C-alpha positions, 0 to 999 in steps of 0.5 A: 500500500502506497504512502498516500492519504485516501482523502487529501492525497498527501504523500512523501515529498523531498527536500534538502537538509542543509548543514552550516557552520560559523556564526551568523552575521546578525549575531556578530559573526563573519557569516555561515558557510554551507558544509553539506547538503543531503536529500531528505524525505518528509513523510505524512502522518498516516494512520490506518483506520476503518471507515464507511465509504459512500456505498456503505462498505467498511474498508481499511484506508490510510488517512493523514492525522489532520483529516482524522482530527477534522472528522471528515469521514465516518468511522466504522463501528467496532465489531462486537466480541461474541461471548 
């Protein structure tokens, strides 16, 4: 299963991690130098939850935490345990 939110379509994106040394000019230094740039991957906060979709079918999907908090869907009821 891909790391994509079922509702918002959020997925991992790529950025740079920049390592610097030296004191910033605004703090009285001579300025900062970049000593290394590496790629980094930022992943969305996805949770696997059971929902009831438009057709009334219960399915398990990956949803980002923002949409869970906002309550943009209907969660499926828990199955009862038989005694």
